[in-house]
C-alpha positions in Angstrom: 221.0 138.7 14.9 220.3 135.0 15.8 222.4 133.5 18.1 222.2 129.6 17.9 223.0 126.6 20.3 226.1 126.0 18.3 227.7 129.2 19.4 227.5 128.2 23.1 228.8 124.7 22.6 232.0 125.8 20.9 233.1 129.3 21.3 235.8 130.5 19.1 239.1 129.9 20.4 241.1 132.7 22.3 244.4 133.4 20.3 245.7 136.7 22.1 245.1 135.3 25.8 246.4 131.9 26.9 245.5 132.3 30.6 244.2 129.3 32.4 240.1 129.8 32.9 239.7 132.7 30.3 237.8 130.5 28.2 235.2 129.3 30.9 234.9 133.2 31.9 234.2 134.2 28.6 231.8 131.4 28.2 229.9 132.4 31.5 229.7 136.1 30.1 228.3 134.9 26.9 225.6 132.8 28.5 224.7 135.6 30.7 224.2 137.9 27.6 222.3 135.2 26.0 219.9 134.9 29.2 219.6 138.8 29.5 218.5 138.9 26.0 216.0 136.0 26.5 214.5 137.6 29.6 213.8 140.7 27.5 212.2 138.9 24.8 210.2 137.1 27.4 208.9 140.2 28.9 208.0 141.7 25.5 206.2 138.4 24.5 204.2 138.2 27.6 202.7 141.9 26.7 202.1 141.6 22.9 200.2 138.2 23.3 197.5 140.0 25.4 194.2 141.0 23.7 192.5 143.4 26.5 193.4 146.1 28.6 193.0 144.3 31.6 195.0 141.1 30.7 197.9 143.5 29.2 198.3 145.4 32.7 198.1 141.8 34.3 200.5 140.4 32.3 203.5 142.0 33.8 204.7 145.3 35.7 206.3 146.5 32.3 203.2 146.0 30.0 201.0 149.2 28.9 198.1 149.2 26.7 197.4 151.9 23.9 193.6 153.0 24.1 194.1 155.3 21.1 191.2 154.5 18.6 193.5 155.3 15.8 196.4 153.2 16.6 197.9 151.2 14.0 196.2 147.8 13.7 199.6 146.3 12.7 201.4 147.1 16.0 200.4 145.3 19.3 198.1 147.2 21.5 200.0 145.8 24.6 203.8 146.6 24.8 206.2 148.2 26.8 206.0 151.7 26.9 209.0 152.7 24.9 207.7 150.4 22.0 204.1 151.9 22.1 205.5 155.7 21.9 207.8 154.5 19.1 204.6 153.2 17.3 202.8 156.4 17.5 200.7 155.8 20.8 200.3 159.3 22.1 201.1 159.3 26.0 197.7 160.4 26.7 196.3 157.1 25.5 198.7 154.9 27.3 197.0 153.0 30.1 199.3 151.7 33.0 198.7 150.2 36.3 197.1 152.2 39.1 199.8 153.8 41.5 200.4 151.7 44.7 198.7 152.3 47.8 200.2 151.8 51.2 198.8 153.3 54.3 198.6 152.2 57.8 195.0 153.7 58.8 195.0 152.3 62.5 197.9 151.9 64.7 197.1 151.9 68.5 199.8 150.6 70.9 199.7 147.1 72.5 197.7 147.6 75.7 196.9 145.1 78.7 193.5 144.6 80.3 192.8 147.5 82.7 189.5 147.5 85.0 186.5 146.9 82.8 187.8 148.8 79.6 187.5 146.0 77.3 187.6 148.3 74.4 191.1 149.4 75.5 192.6 146.1 75.3 195.2 146.0 72.2 196.8 142.7 71.4 197.5 143.1 67.6 199.4 146.0 66.2 198.8 147.9 63.6 194.9 147.2 63.4 194.1 148.3 60.0 196.3 148.8 56.7 195.1 150.1 53.3 197.3 148.6 50.5 197.0 147.7 46.7 198.0 144.5 44.9 198.7 143.8 41.3 198.7 140.1 39.7 201.9 138.3 41.1 202.9 141.1 43.6 204.0 140.4 47.0 203.6 142.9 49.9 205.2 142.3 53.2 203.4 143.3 56.2 204.8 143.6 59.8 202.7 143.3 63.0 203.3 142.4 66.4 201.3 140.3 68.9 201.4 140.2 72.9 198.7 138.3 75.0 196.8 140.8 77.3 197.5 140.3 81.0 194.0 140.1 83.0 192.2 139.2 79.3 188.6 138.2 80.2 188.0 134.6 80.7 184.4 132.8 80.2 184.6 129.4 81.7 181.6 127.2 81.2 181.4 123.8 83.4 180.0 121.0 81.3 179.2 118.3 83.8 178.3 114.8 83.1 175.4 114.4 85.7 174.6 110.6 85.1 174.6 108.5 88.3 178.4 107.8 88.3 179.4 111.3 88.5 177.5 112.0 91.5 180.4 112.3 93.8 182.2 114.5 91.4 179.4 117.2 91.6 179.7 117.4 95.4 183.6 117.7 95.2 182.9 120.7 92.7 180.6 122.2 95.5 183.0 121.8 98.0 185.6 124.1 96.1 183.6 127.2 96.9 186.5 129.1 98.4 189.6 127.5 96.3 187.7 127.8 92.7 187.7 131.8 92.6 191.3 131.9 94.2 192.7 129.7 91.5 190.9 131.7 88.8 192.4 135.1 90.1 195.7 133.6 89.5 194.9 133.4 86.1 193.1 136.7 85.5 191.2 139.3 87.3 188.4 139.4 84.7 186.5 135.7 84.9 182.9 134.6 84.5 181.5 131.1 85.4 178.6 129.1 83.8 177.3 125.7 84.5 175.4 123.1 82.3 174.9 119.3 82.3 174.3 116.5 80.1 173.3 112.8 80.0 171.6 111.0 77.1 169.1 111.1 74.6 165.6 110.1 76.1 165.1 107.5 73.3 165.4 103.7 73.4 168.0 102.0 73.1 170.0 104.5 75.2 167.1 105.2 77.7 164.6 102.9 79.5 161.2 103.4 77.9 159.4 101.7 81.0 157.1 104.3 82.6 158.5 103.8 86.1 162.0 104.0 85.0 161.5 107.1 82.8 160.1 108.9 85.8 162.9 107.7 88.1 166.0 106.3 86.1 167.8 105.7 89.2 165.0 103.4 90.5 167.5 100.3 90.2 169.8 102.2 92.7 167.2 102.8 95.4 167.5 106.5 94.8 165.5 109.3 93.2 166.7 111.4 90.3 165.8 113.4 87.3 164.0 112.3 84.2 167.2 111.5 81.7 167.7 114.4 79.5 170.1 115.3 76.6 171.5 118.5 77.8 170.4 121.2 80.3 171.7 125.0 80.8 171.7 125.7 84.4 173.7 129.1 84.6 174.6 131.6 82.2 178.0 133.3 82.5 178.5 135.2 85.6 180.9 136.5 88.2 178.9 135.7 91.0 180.7 132.4 92.4 178.4 131.8 95.1 175.6 131.8 92.4 177.6 129.1 90.4 178.2 127.1 93.4 174.5 127.1 94.6 173.3 126.1 90.9 175.8 123.2 90.8 174.6 122.1 94.4 170.9 122.2 93.4 171.4 120.1 90.2 170.2 116.6 90.2 171.8 113.6 88.7 169.9 111.2 86.1 170.9 108.0 84.5 170.7 106.1 81.2 171.2 102.3 79.9 174.4 102.6 77.8 177.8 103.4 78.7 178.3 106.4 76.1 176.6 109.6 76.5 175.6 113.0 74.6 178.8 114.8 75.2 179.2 116.1 71.6 175.4 116.9 71.4 175.8 118.9 74.6 178.9 120.7 73.5 177.2 121.6 70.2 174.4 123.6 72.3 176.8 125.3 74.5 178.6 126.6 71.4 175.7 127.4 69.2 173.7 129.1 72.1 176.1 131.7 72.7 173.7 134.7 73.1 171.6 132.4 75.6 174.6 131.5 77.6 176.1 134.9 77.7 179.5 134.4 76.0 181.3 137.7 75.6 182.5 139.1 72.3 185.8 139.9 73.8 187.0 137.0 75.9 188.8 133.5 75.9 186.1 131.0 75.9 186.8 127.8 77.6 184.6 124.8 78.2 185.5 122.5 80.6 183.7 119.1 80.2 183.8 116.4 82.9 182.9 112.9 82.2 183.6 109.2 83.0 181.8 107.9 79.9 182.2 107.3 76.2 180.7 109.7 73.6 178.2 109.1 70.9 178.9 110.6 67.1 177.1 111.3 64.0 175.2 108.3 63.0 174.5 106.7 66.4 171.4 108.9 66.6 169.5 106.9 63.9 169.3 103.9 65.7 166.8 105.7 68.2 165.1 107.3 65.2 166.9 110.8 65.5 167.4 110.8 61.7 168.0 114.1 60.7 171.5 115.8 60.1 172.4 117.8 63.3 171.5 121.5 62.3 174.2 123.1 64.5 171.4 125.5 65.7 170.6 126.5 69.2 167.3 124.5 70.4 167.1 125.4 74.2 163.4 125.7 75.7 162.6 128.2 78.4 163.9 125.7 81.1 167.1 125.6 79.4 166.7 121.8 78.2 167.6 120.9 74.7 164.4 120.6 73.0 165.2 118.6 69.7 167.2 115.6 71.0 164.5 113.2 69.5 164.8 114.8 66.0 168.3 115.7 65.2 171.3 113.2 65.0 174.4 113.7 67.3 176.8 115.9 65.6 180.0 114.7 63.8 183.4 115.6 64.8 183.7 117.8 61.7 180.7 119.7 62.9 182.2 120.3 66.1 185.7 121.4 64.6 183.7 123.9 62.5 181.9 125.5 65.4 184.7 125.5 67.7 186.7 127.4 65.2 183.8 129.7 64.2 183.2 130.7 67.7 186.6 130.6 69.1 186.0 128.2 71.9 188.3 125.8 73.6 187.4 122.7 75.5 189.2 120.9 78.4 188.2 117.5 78.6 188.6 116.5 82.2 187.9 112.5 82.0 188.7 109.4 84.2 191.3 107.3 83.4 189.1 104.4 81.9 187.9 106.5 79.0 191.0 108.8 78.6 192.2 107.0 75.4 189.1 107.6 73.7 189.3 111.4 74.4 193.0 111.4 73.5 192.0 110.0 70.1 189.5 113.0 69.7 192.3 115.4 70.5 194.3 114.2 67.7 191.6 115.4 65.3 190.8 118.5 67.4 194.3 119.4 68.7 193.9 123.0 67.8 190.9 123.6 70.3 191.2 120.9 73.1 193.4 119.6 75.9 192.7 116.4 77.8 193.5 115.6 81.1 193.2 112.8 83.6 190.3 113.4 86.3 190.7 111.7 89.7 187.6 109.2 90.3 186.1 111.9 92.8 187.3 115.0 90.6 189.6 116.1 93.6 192.2 117.4 91.1 189.7 119.4 89.1 191.4 122.7 90.2 194.8 121.7 89.0 193.3 120.4 85.6 191.6 123.6 85.0 194.9 125.7 85.6 197.0 123.5 83.7 194.8 123.4 80.8 194.3 127.2 80.6 198.0 127.5 80.6 198.3 125.2 77.8 195.6 126.8 75.9 197.1 130.3 76.1 200.8 129.3 75.6 200.1 128.6 71.9 199.5 131.4 69.5 198.2 130.7 66.1 197.4 133.1 63.1 194.9 132.6 60.5 193.1 134.7 57.9 189.8 134.5 55.8 191.4 134.6 52.4 190.1 131.0 51.7 190.5 129.6 48.0 190.8 132.7 46.5 193.7 134.2 44.4 195.1 136.0 47.5 197.8 133.8 49.3 199.0 134.5 52.7 202.3 133.4 54.2 203.4 133.9 57.6 206.9 134.6 59.3 207.7 134.9 63.0 210.4 135.1 65.4 208.1 133.4 68.2 209.2 136.0 70.7 212.9 135.1 70.8 214.8 138.3 71.0 217.0 139.0 67.7 215.7 135.5 66.8 215.3 134.6 62.9 212.3 135.0 61.2 211.0 131.5 60.4 207.7 130.7 58.2 205.1 129.4 60.5 201.7 130.4 61.8 202.0 129.0 65.3 204.1 129.7 68.2 204.5 127.6 71.3 205.5 128.4 74.9 204.0 132.0 74.7 203.8 134.0 78.0 202.1 137.1 79.1 204.2 139.9 78.3 206.1 138.4 75.6 205.9 140.0 72.1 205.9 138.1 69.0 207.0 139.7 66.0 205.1 138.7 62.4 205.5 139.1 58.7 202.8 138.4 56.4 203.7 137.9 52.9 200.2 139.0 50.8 200.4 137.9 47.0 197.8 138.3 44.4 198.4 134.8 42.3 196.3 136.1 39.5 193.2 138.3 38.2 190.0 136.5 38.7 188.5 139.3 36.6 190.0 141.9 34.7 188.8 145.1 36.6 189.5 146.9 39.9 188.0 145.3 42.8 188.2 145.7 46.6 188.8 143.0 48.8 188.7 143.1 52.9 191.1 140.3 54.5 191.3 139.7 58.4 194.1 138.2 60.0 193.3 137.0 63.4 194.8 134.9 66.3 192.9 131.5 65.9 191.5 131.4 69.7 190.8 135.3 69.9 188.9 136.2 66.8 187.8 139.8 67.9 191.2 141.2 67.7 192.2 141.3 64.1 194.6 143.2 61.6 192.2 144.4 58.9 193.7 144.6 55.4 191.7 146.8 52.9 193.2 145.5 49.7 192.6 147.3 46.4 192.9 144.7 43.6 194.4 146.3 40.5 193.3 144.2 37.8 191.5 146.6 35.4 192.0 149.8 33.3 190.8 153.3 33.8 189.3 153.1 30.1 187.4 149.8 30.6 184.2 151.2 32.7 181.8 148.8 30.9 180.4 151.9 28.7 180.6 151.6 25.1 181.8 155.2 24.0 180.6 156.0 20.3 182.6 159.6 20.1 184.9 157.9 17.5 183.1 157.4 14.1 186.4 157.2 12.1 187.6 154.4 14.2 184.4 152.3 14.7 182.3 153.9 11.6 179.1 151.8 12.3 177.6 149.0 14.1 179.7 149.4 17.3 181.1 151.0 20.5 184.6 151.8 21.8 186.2 150.4 24.9 189.8 151.0 25.5 190.5 151.7 21.7 189.0 148.7 20.6 185.6 148.5 18.5 183.1 146.5 20.3 180.7 145.0 17.8 176.9 145.0 17.7 175.2 141.8 17.5 175.4 140.5 13.8 178.6 142.3 12.8 182.1 141.2 13.1 185.7 142.4 12.1 188.3 145.0 13.3 185.9 147.9 12.7 182.7 145.9 12.8 181.9 146.6 9.0 181.5 142.6 8.1 177.7 141.4 8.4 177.2 138.0 9.8 173.8 138.3 9.1 174.1 138.4 5.2 174.6 135.0 4.1 176.0 135.9 0.5 178.0 138.4 1.5 179.3 136.2 4.1 180.0 133.1 2.0 181.9 135.6 -0.5 184.3 136.6 2.4 184.4 133.1 3.6 185.8 132.0 0.1 188.6 134.4 0.5 189.8 132.3 3.4 190.2 129.0 1.5 193.2 127.9 -0.4 192.7 128.1 -4.2 191.6 125.1 -6.0 190.6 123.3 -2.9 187.6 122.3 -0.9 189.3 122.7 2.6 187.8 124.3 5.3 188.4 128.0 5.8 191.7 128.9 7.4 192.6 125.1 7.1 190.3 124.4 9.8 192.8 125.8 12.3 191.6 129.5 12.5 188.8 131.9 12.1 187.9 133.7 8.8 187.2 137.5 9.9 186.3 139.6 7.0 188.0 137.7 4.6 191.2 137.1 6.3 192.5 134.3 8.6 193.1 134.9 12.2 195.2 131.5 12.7 195.0 129.4 16.0 198.0 129.6 18.1 200.5 127.3 16.6 199.5 128.1 13.0 200.5 130.7 10.5 200.4 131.6 6.6 197.6 133.2 4.7 195.5 130.1 5.2 196.9 129.0 8.5 198.4 126.0 6.4 201.8 126.2 8.1 202.5 124.4 11.6 204.7 126.4 13.9 206.2 125.5 17.3 204.0 128.1 19.1 202.3 125.3 21.0 205.7 124.2 22.2 206.8 127.0 24.2 208.5 127.0 27.5 208.8 130.6 29.5 206.8 132.0 26.7 209.3 131.1 23.9 209.3 128.9 21.1 211.2 125.5 22.2 212.6 127.6 25.3 214.2 130.2 23.3 217.6 130.9 22.3 220.0 128.4 23.8 217.5 125.6 24.6 216.2 124.5 21.1 215.1 125.7 17.5 211.7 125.0 16.0 212.3 122.6 12.8 209.1 121.8 10.9 206.8 122.2 13.7 208.9 120.2 16.2 211.6 121.3 18.7 215.2 120.2 18.3 216.9 120.7 21.8 220.4 121.9 22.6 222.7 119.7 24.6 221.6 119.8 28.2 217.7 120.0 27.6 215.1 117.8 26.7 211.3 117.4 26.3 209.0 118.4 23.7 209.4 121.9 24.7 213.0 121.8 25.7 211.9 122.5 28.9 213.7 119.7 31.0 217.2 120.4 32.2 219.7 117.8 33.2 220.8 120.1 36.3 219.5 119.8 40.0 220.8 123.4 40.7 217.4 124.9 40.4 216.0 122.2 43.1 218.3 123.2 46.1 217.1 126.0 48.2 219.5 128.9 48.9 221.7 128.1 51.8 220.6 124.2 51.8 223.7 122.7 49.8 222.9 119.3 50.7 219.2 118.6 50.5 217.4 118.5 47.0 213.7 120.0 47.2 214.4 120.2 51.0 214.4 116.6 51.4 210.7 116.3 50.6 210.5 115.7 46.8 212.5 115.0 43.9 214.0 117.1 40.9 212.4 116.6 37.6 213.1 118.6 34.7 214.8 121.3 36.7 211.7 121.7 39.1 210.7 120.1 42.6 208.0 117.4 42.4 206.9 117.1 46.3 206.1 114.2 48.0 203.4 113.5 50.4 204.3 113.7 54.4 203.7 110.6 56.7 200.2 112.1 57.6 199.2 112.5 53.9 199.8 116.2 53.5 201.8 117.6 50.5 204.6 119.9 51.0 204.5 122.6 48.6 206.6 125.8 47.3 209.4 126.1 44.9 211.5 123.9 46.8 208.8 121.8 48.8 209.8 124.0 51.8 206.1 124.8 52.9 203.4 122.5 54.3 200.8 124.5 55.9 198.4 121.8 56.0 200.7 119.4 57.9 199.0 120.3 61.1 195.5 119.7 60.0 194.6 116.3 61.5 191.0 116.4 60.6 192.0 116.4 56.8 194.6 113.7 57.5 191.9 111.5 58.9 189.6 112.0 56.2 191.8 112.1 53.0 192.3 108.2 52.5 188.1 108.3 52.3 188.4 111.0 49.7 191.1 109.3 47.6 189.6 106.1 47.5 186.3 107.4 46.1 188.2 109.5 43.6 190.0 106.7 42.6 187.2 104.3 42.8 189.2 101.8 44.3 187.4 101.6 47.9 187.1 98.3 49.7 186.2 98.0 53.1 187.4 101.4 54.2 184.9 104.2 53.8 182.7 101.9 51.2 179.4 103.2 52.9 180.3 106.7 52.8 178.2 108.6 50.3 180.4 111.2 48.6 179.7 113.8 45.8 182.3 115.7 44.4 183.0 118.2 41.6 186.1 119.2 39.7 186.7 122.9 39.1 189.9 125.1 38.2 192.4 125.8 41.2 194.5 128.9 41.5 197.8 126.9 41.8 199.7 123.7 42.5 199.3 123.5 46.2 197.5 121.4 49.0 194.6 123.2 50.8 191.7 121.7 52.8 188.4 123.6 53.4 185.5 122.7 55.8 182.6 122.8 53.2 179.3 122.3 54.7 179.6 118.9 56.7 183.0 118.2 55.6 186.0 119.0 53.4 187.3 120.3 50.1 190.5 118.7 49.0 192.9 120.2 46.7 195.9 118.3 45.3 198.2 118.9 42.1 197.2 117.1 39.2 199.3 116.6 35.9 197.0 118.4 33.2 196.0 122.1 32.9 194.3 122.6 36.3 194.1 121.5 39.9 191.5 119.2 41.2 189.1 120.7 43.9 187.2 117.7 45.4 184.1 118.7 47.5 183.1 116.2 49.8 179.8 116.6 51.2 176.9 114.6 53.0 179.4 112.3 54.8 177.7 110.5 57.5 180.6 108.0 58.5 182.7 108.9 61.7 185.9 110.6 60.5 187.8 109.4 63.6 189.6 106.0 63.8 188.0 104.8 66.9 
């Protein structure tokens, strides 16, 4: 029975009941029935359009595949189980999704640090879960996090030892007794390391005069060490006296300009983890003391250091950075990447005259840095260390290594509030020791990349402590048992010659085609005779009217065409929700074009006048959460003030709004994409490629030196721009 739009618009009058509101109730019930029928049709169509077993099972949880080699070719192999059985597909040949997997494989209780038992510390519970995912399936995983008391701290002092910082070094030496007392108030397990920096020993940063090279402080009437970029003095140790002794024995140096090699030194401190002795399980903090500005990528070329910084450890046997005259200063993006990779935080303790410079840097590296004003003689250094440590540990932020793959993860947390609501966030602030944070991760497989069963390991970690992780061993169910890549030749009648069998379908050898592989494509005369059967009589038109394939003398029409010779155009290309012209109640197909019902517009009758579908449940006032506009019944999200897009069905999500590095770089990416750069970024060399994305979202990824930027576009796929070889400073200062 066909139900058309006119039935919905003008239901028959009710003669037997004249109560107010009866007609509207009947109308709603009738519309509900139509919606129910439409949903059933939609589910069925999603199945029967599939042409392989893997694609069939991925099309929906109700789809099944018949792998019976003798199954009727007139019936679709992909359908719901009831339809397949009624079409005489035996139960033993019906392929269905693998049974779900869910197992908590490791679940040790949360545990603080005790003595030296590093391995006993547990901050995330559980630690491992085995699970399975099907396409468009979401699994919800609950886990807890509690920062452990007395967690190990590795604190590396990286000091500016140019002439103007001489008194600061002496102040640090004077804190021999106060330093360990302050650190024990933070944790019983701490270690100290020490390094210093100055400047590249190259012109124009350093004098090349022989006398000045030997003693850069001659102009001050003092003797000091020759200029160097970075020197590692002491590996991390629990011996405070040894630390103080190394600081006391260090000698200041000097340079010509008012900027130093802070980032170059920081790169070596992070990259030389094995040499410095960073622990695998510790909170790693570098405290960088300076009163000078810093050089960044590009500045080194002036002195002849033209190669891009290679992010590699280059310390000689005496602890000096040996490649300062070869490699350029690192870019901010490189520092960002290594701090994230090695889970290192930085406290910038700097004097008032340069603090704004470091505040600007912190805006880009806010996830890893803390900036504080250092008194001119460093007398407040212990207060700054304590305050910076507490600021760093008070923020908890979870991340995962799903990258740009088809598995998407969303996080929800109560942020330690007892009986508090679970809200979508990766980050919690104001965290204290002993506070338990409850999280829920929503793991979703957006789509199958390949139609086969695979396994993927995904790790969820706290962004500052990568050693503690929740490991997810995910079985991705995208294939079929019958599709093992082997071509069985056991069914001679189903595939008599020139073929093998996979999931009940003949797989033809080269030179043969057709459902049973009995049509030769190498015999020209026989092929020409078969082709003529696909051409309309008494015409010279192309086989199958040019919109189909001639398969063994019969037309297999392209989608949107039908008829013996594919001569009739349908509305198959005008589908919404998998149904022509949106299905019953939205429109009908008339001569290849959709005739839409009232309340619906568009080529496929896909645009509704209603905004109800653009308002999130529980948010009765804001359309698209206040971050977008409702177009065709769907939210089109706006960009935030920082340039990041909101995403989600109601524009409720903005995972990248907290990524300041991308916000700084985005204008440069966009102006090159749109080819309208004038002064801003005009000298930057950017190459990019466009590939298919997984969904309409905004994501940023650090690719080699810089970024990958994903944004929604209006055609079939998202644009992924890989921004590489950037040599311009990303920051705005």
